[in-house]
C-alpha positions as CSV (number, residue, x, y, z in Angstrom):
1,X,55.7,121.1,-92.7
2,X,57.3,121.5,-96.0
3,X,57.7,118.6,-98.7
4,X,60.5,119.6,-101.0
5,X,58.9,117.2,-103.8
6,X,55.5,118.4,-104.1
7,X,52.6,117.3,-101.7
8,X,52.5,114.6,-98.7
9,X,52.5,111.2,-99.9
10,X,49.2,109.6,-100.1
11,X,47.9,106.6,-98.2
12,X,48.9,105.5,-94.4
13,X,52.8,105.2,-93.5
14,X,54.2,102.1,-92.0
15,X,56.6,102.5,-89.2
16,X,60.1,101.9,-89.7
17,X,60.7,98.3,-89.3
18,X,57.0,97.1,-89.6
19,X,55.8,94.6,-91.8
20,X,55.1,95.9,-95.3
21,X,51.8,96.7,-96.3
22,X,49.7,95.3,-99.2
23,X,48.7,91.4,-100.1
24,X,51.5,89.0,-99.6
25,X,52.4,86.2,-101.6
26,X,51.0,82.8,-100.2
27,X,53.0,79.7,-99.9
28,X,51.6,76.7,-102.2
29,X,50.0,73.8,-100.7
30,X,51.4,70.3,-100.4
31,X,55.0,69.1,-99.9
32,X,57.8,71.0,-100.9
33,X,59.4,70.7,-104.1
34,X,63.1,69.1,-104.5
35,X,64.4,65.7,-103.6
36,X,63.3,64.5,-100.2
37,X,65.4,62.1,-97.7
38,X,64.3,58.7,-98.3
39,X,63.3,56.4,-95.3
40,X,65.0,53.1,-94.7
41,X,62.8,50.3,-95.5
42,X,62.2,47.7,-92.6
43,X,64.1,44.7,-92.7
44,X,62.2,41.9,-94.4
45,X,61.1,38.6,-92.3
46,X,61.5,35.3,-93.8
47,X,58.6,32.8,-93.8
48,X,58.3,30.9,-90.2
49,X,59.9,27.5,-90.5
50,X,62.8,28.4,-92.9
51,X,66.0,26.9,-92.1
52,X,68.8,29.5,-92.3
53,X,71.9,27.9,-94.0
54,X,74.7,26.4,-91.8
55,X,77.9,28.1,-92.0
56,X,80.7,26.2,-93.7
57,X,83.0,24.7,-91.3
58,X,80.3,24.1,-88.8
59,X,80.1,20.6,-87.7
60,X,77.9,18.7,-90.4
61,X,77.9,21.6,-92.7
62,X,78.5,21.5,-96.3
63,X,78.3,24.2,-99.2
64,X,75.6,21.2,-100.8
65,X,73.7,21.2,-97.3
66,X,73.7,19.8,-93.8
67,X,75.4,16.5,-93.9
68,X,73.1,13.4,-93.2
69,X,74.2,11.2,-90.0
70,X,75.2,7.7,-90.8
71,X,72.1,6.2,-88.7
72,X,69.7,8.1,-91.2
73,X,71.6,6.7,-94.0
74,X,71.1,3.3,-92.6
75,X,67.4,3.6,-92.2
76,X,67.2,4.6,-95.9
77,X,69.1,1.4,-97.0
78,X,67.3,-0.7,-94.7
79,X,64.0,0.5,-96.3
80,X,65.4,0.2,-99.9
81,X,66.5,-3.1,-99.2
82,X,63.5,-4.4,-97.2
83,X,60.9,-3.8,-99.9
84,X,62.2,-6.2,-102.5
85,X,63.2,-8.9,-99.7
86,X,59.7,-8.8,-98.1
87,X,57.9,-9.1,-101.4
88,X,60.4,-11.8,-102.5
89,X,59.6,-13.7,-99.1
90,X,55.9,-13.4,-99.4
91,X,56.0,-14.7,-103.1
92,X,58.5,-17.5,-102.2
93,X,56.2,-18.6,-99.7
94,X,53.0,-18.6,-102.0
95,X,54.8,-20.3,-104.8
96,X,56.3,-23.1,-102.6
97,X,52.7,-23.8,-101.1
98,X,51.0,-24.2,-104.5
99,X,54.1,-26.1,-105.8
100,X,54.0,-28.3,-102.8
101,X,50.2,-28.8,-103.1
102,X,50.4,-29.3,-106.9
103,X,53.2,-32.1,-106.3
104,X,51.0,-33.7,-103.5
105,X,48.1,-34.2,-106.0
106,X,50.2,-35.5,-108.8
107,X,50.3,-39.0,-107.1
108,X,53.9,-39.4,-108.2
109,X,53.4,-38.8,-111.9
110,X,57.1,-37.5,-113.1
111,X,56.0,-35.7,-115.8
112,X,53.2,-33.7,-114.0
113,X,56.1,-32.9,-111.3
114,X,58.4,-31.8,-113.9
115,X,56.0,-29.5,-115.7
116,X,55.1,-27.9,-112.3
117,X,58.8,-27.2,-111.6
118,X,59.0,-25.8,-114.8
119,X,56.4,-23.4,-114.1
120,X,57.5,-22.6,-110.7
121,X,61.1,-21.6,-112.0
122,X,59.5,-19.3,-114.8
123,X,57.5,-17.6,-112.2
124,X,60.6,-17.1,-110.0
125,X,62.7,-15.9,-113.0
126,X,60.2,-13.1,-113.5
127,X,60.1,-12.2,-110.3
128,X,63.9,-12.0,-110.1
129,X,63.6,-9.8,-113.1
130,X,60.8,-7.5,-111.7
131,X,63.1,-7.1,-108.6
132,X,66.1,-6.2,-110.8
133,X,64.0,-3.9,-112.8
134,X,62.6,-2.3,-109.3
135,X,66.3,-2.2,-108.0
136,X,67.7,-0.2,-110.9
137,X,64.7,2.2,-111.1
138,X,64.8,3.1,-107.2
139,X,68.7,3.1,-106.8
140,X,69.8,4.7,-110.2
141,X,66.9,6.3,-111.9
142,X,64.9,7.7,-109.0
143,X,68.3,8.7,-107.0
144,X,70.0,10.1,-110.3
145,X,67.0,12.2,-111.3
146,X,65.4,13.5,-108.0
147,X,68.2,12.8,-105.3
148,X,66.4,10.4,-103.4
149,X,65.4,6.7,-103.4
150,X,62.1,5.6,-101.6
151,X,63.9,5.0,-98.3
152,X,65.7,8.4,-98.6
153,X,62.5,10.1,-99.4
154,X,61.3,8.6,-95.9
155,X,64.5,9.1,-94.0
156,X,64.3,12.9,-95.4
157,X,67.8,12.5,-97.2
158,X,69.1,12.8,-100.6
159,X,72.1,12.1,-102.9
160,X,73.9,15.2,-104.7
161,X,76.9,16.4,-106.5
162,X,79.6,17.6,-103.9
163,X,80.1,20.2,-106.6
164,X,76.8,21.6,-107.7
165,X,74.6,20.2,-105.1
166,X,72.3,18.8,-107.6
167,X,71.2,15.1,-108.4
168,X,74.0,13.3,-110.2
169,X,71.9,11.7,-113.1
170,X,71.3,8.2,-113.9
171,X,74.4,7.3,-115.5
172,X,76.9,8.6,-112.6
173,X,74.1,6.9,-110.0
174,X,74.3,3.5,-111.8
175,X,78.3,4.0,-111.5
176,X,77.9,4.7,-107.8
177,X,75.9,1.5,-107.1
178,X,78.7,-0.3,-108.8
179,X,81.3,1.7,-106.8
180,X,79.7,0.4,-103.6
181,X,81.4,-3.3,-104.1
182,X,84.7,-1.4,-103.0
183,X,83.1,-0.5,-99.7
184,X,83.4,-4.2,-98.6
185,X,86.3,-4.9,-100.6
186,X,88.9,-5.5,-97.9
187,X,88.3,-9.1,-96.7
188,X,84.6,-8.7,-96.9
189,X,84.5,-6.3,-94.2
190,X,82.0,-3.2,-94.6
191,X,84.7,-0.7,-93.9
192,X,83.7,1.5,-96.6
193,X,80.2,1.4,-95.5
194,X,81.4,2.3,-92.0
195,X,83.6,5.5,-93.0
196,X,80.8,7.9,-92.7
197,X,81.3,7.4,-88.9
198,X,84.6,9.1,-89.1
199,X,84.8,10.8,-92.4
200,X,84.9,14.6,-92.3
201,X,82.2,14.8,-95.2
202,X,80.5,11.7,-94.0
203,X,81.3,9.9,-97.1
204,X,81.3,6.2,-98.0
205,X,84.3,5.1,-100.7
206,X,81.8,5.2,-103.4
207,X,80.9,8.7,-102.5
208,X,84.7,9.7,-102.6
209,X,85.2,8.1,-105.9
210,X,81.9,9.6,-107.4
211,X,82.3,12.8,-105.5
212,X,78.9,12.8,-104.0
213,X,77.7,13.6,-100.5
214,X,74.5,12.8,-98.8
215,X,72.7,15.7,-97.2
216,X,69.6,16.4,-94.9
217,X,66.3,17.3,-97.1
218,X,63.9,18.5,-94.6
219,X,60.2,19.3,-95.9
220,X,59.9,23.0,-96.7
221,X,57.0,24.6,-95.1
222,X,54.4,26.4,-97.8
223,X,55.0,30.0,-97.8
224,X,51.5,31.7,-96.7
225,X,49.4,33.1,-99.6
226,X,49.0,36.8,-99.7
227,X,45.4,38.4,-99.9
228,X,44.1,38.4,-103.1
229,X,46.7,35.9,-104.5
230,X,45.4,33.1,-107.1
231,X,44.0,30.3,-104.8
232,X,43.6,32.5,-101.6
233,X,40.5,32.5,-99.7
234,X,38.2,35.6,-100.6
235,X,35.3,36.7,-98.5
236,X,32.2,37.3,-100.2
237,X,31.8,41.1,-101.0
238,X,28.6,43.0,-99.5
239,X,26.3,45.0,-101.5
240,X,25.8,48.4,-101.2
241,X,23.3,49.1,-98.4
242,X,23.2,45.7,-97.0
243,X,24.0,44.8,-93.3
244,X,27.5,42.8,-93.0
245,X,26.9,39.0,-92.6
246,X,28.3,37.5,-89.3
247,X,31.0,34.7,-89.9
């Protein structure tokens, strides 16, 4: 065979259409470069025991919270009124028994009897003042700053502003107590106190004047602590080469 341009080519010849000879470039290890499509995150689950907010327009729903029922509010009022009444009854019985014993031992001495009555009057006056201070602290200061009196704390309800859902403050809570006089203004009947039974927002007349609502305040369960968080239980670490301890 004649070759027009010099001698025959050196090296083996590849058939037409076969793979090229010689070393081939290798693909780099690892994931391919460039932007990769992101996987969607799984939906986050809330902690067990949390209550989803009720939609506005549902029975008893309000943007400030779930409106408290009338019976629950009555329970709170009974507790708030029962504490001072019970204390007054106990002190009155004790003071009356002491005064009766002292008068019986005076033998009809008018000066001793008068002194005993004066002391009894002073003691009762101090007690009345203490009851007044307690009532103002419970129904005005405590309700205004935390939203709950002692009775409301037990009944798991609270008084909040209709606009903000927050406690109304000492001054507004004091004015609200005064406005409760209007709840019995019609012939002394407690119509205003009963209005939560038929009112859409379950408000008394004092609530409407002060723009407040009474909502449920359930105990919020504490979220479980993640492993490694401060205060969470940490098992003791094993030393190198030691067998694991059995718990």
